[in-house]
Residue, then its C-alpha position, 0 to 999 in steps of 0.5 A: m342715675g350712674f353709668w351701669c343703670y343708664i346703660s341698662s335703661q337705654a337697653g330697656n332693662n331694669l338691671c339696677s334692682s339686682a346686686g349682680v348688675k355689673k356681672k350681668f351687664i358685662h356678660e351681655i356686652k361680651e356676648i354682643y361684642m365677641s367676634f367668633r372666627p368663621i371658618k376660612e377652609k376645612k379639609l382632610a389631611q392627605p397621605f404622604t411618605e416621608g423620611a426613609g419610608v414613614s407613612l403619615f398624613r399631612a394636614f398642610g405644608f409645602s404649598d403656600p407658606e401663607e396658608c397658616n403663617p407663621f406655621l409651615m407644615l403639620d404632619d400627623f404620624r399616627n400609625d399602628d403598623p411598625e412597618k410603616f414607621k420604623a425606617g424613621f427620619p435619618w440624618h437631615p438638616h434644618r435651618g431657619i425654622e423651628t420644629i415642634t414634635y408632640v408625642l401622644d403614644g410610643t417613643v421617638e429616639h432623637q440625636d443631633s450634630l451638637g451631641n444631644k441625644g434622648n427619647l421623647n415618650g408619650g405626652d412629651v414635647q420637643w421644641m427645636t429652634a434650628g436657627s443657623g443650622i443643625l443636623h439631626q435624626e428622629m427614629p420612631l420606636g412605637n410602644k409595646k403594641g407597635q403603635m406610634h402616635g404623634f405630630q410634628l409642626w414646623a414654624n417659620l423664624p423671622s429674618s432676625q432669628k434665622m441664624v441664631t444658635p440652635r436650641y432645644q426645649d424638651v418638656v416631659g408630659s408631666d410638666i405640661p399644665l392640664i386644666e379642667d373646666d367646669d364643663g368637663s373640657k380638658i386643655k393641655i397648655i403646651v405653649g401660650d396662655y389659657k385663663g392665666i395659666r402658661g405652658p412650659v415652652d417659652g421664648i418663641a418668635a411667633e408668640p404662639q398658642y399650642f393647646d391639646i383640647y378635649i371637649p365632652p359630648l354635645t358640649k358647647k365651647e368658646i375659646a378666646i384667641d388673640a384677634y391678631r393671630n392666625c389660627f387653625a384646629y386639627i381634629f384627631q379624635g371624635s368630631a365637632n361643629f366649628e360653625y356653631s356660632s353662625k346659627p345657619v338658617g334651615v339646618r336640620v336639628e339632630k339633638e336637644l340639650d337642656g331644652e335647647e336645640l343643637n346643630i350638629r349636622d356638619l361635623s368635622g372628624n378625624r384628620t380634619l384641618v379647620r382654618f379660621d378667619t379673623g375674630d377673637s374666639v373659636s366657637l364649637i359644639a362637640g359631637e356625640h362622642g366628644v372631640r379632641f383636637l389641637l388648637i394652634s395660633g401664632k402671629p404671622i411673619q410678614e416677610p418673604v419666604a424662600w423654601h426648599g425641603p427642610i431649609v427656609m430662608n428669606t431669599q433664593a440667594q440665602l437658600a442657595q448659600a445654605f445648600k452650598e454650605l451643606r455640600n462644603g461642610t460649613f453648614i454647622k456653625p461654631l457655638h458661641 
């Protein structure tokens, strides 16, 4: 009978009569075995003041380093009042981590102790590997309307890379691939792979995925995520239900699309962090105005964390040594 016909007959389906047997079978098997990631935690970002007086919202960070391992912190610095961001982030150190700045709108002026200097504009990304240590400053300038919108993510480095030579990957927005799916979804690939298209940032320890995703109104979407990565979403426009795959019983139905009832009752909206449990895909349905969110994942680093402010090491002794070097002027290592 052959493998394909045998399997379909065991399922009680006469699939052998159609030319699309294999395609249909594979689709059915994927539906059966695809493991949707359930929600582990959902919470709102909290207001914070950082730098020299910048008002921002912190999605996570400075509490439990295992919360989103290998990521340590995510700050949302969207603001429409220059008085709340113009003081910026004056000179400060980093060691043992990577900082990822993604500008949505406005301009951030940056410079560092290695002599690098430049501007990040709307759509641009800077992936800075602090490694052995760097001093830098970031000064938000906003746009012509006085708006400054963007995010900064911190990623841990494994012990083997905490003292590497610092480096930058500055990427202009026009160099970041933007993929549009048939359903109208738009996926900007900053780092990682989506359907065979890779983002421009490479050589990152945690082998992360960092996507900026837009899903049109009332659209269902499934996004594949490596099962061995920790994963979270951060919603910054519109709303969505990320629990759509769980098909809860007795939940009020609010909409119908193409004859199918859609559960959009429990929506996550602006400035909501959604942390996912294990699985190989994220499933959602967008709200009535669509949704835009960051989807970020990475391989966890299974090492101890000693963390104080902008310096993250593995032991308290290493942390103390870093601050001793800051005091005696030996923090910045010679370039090789």
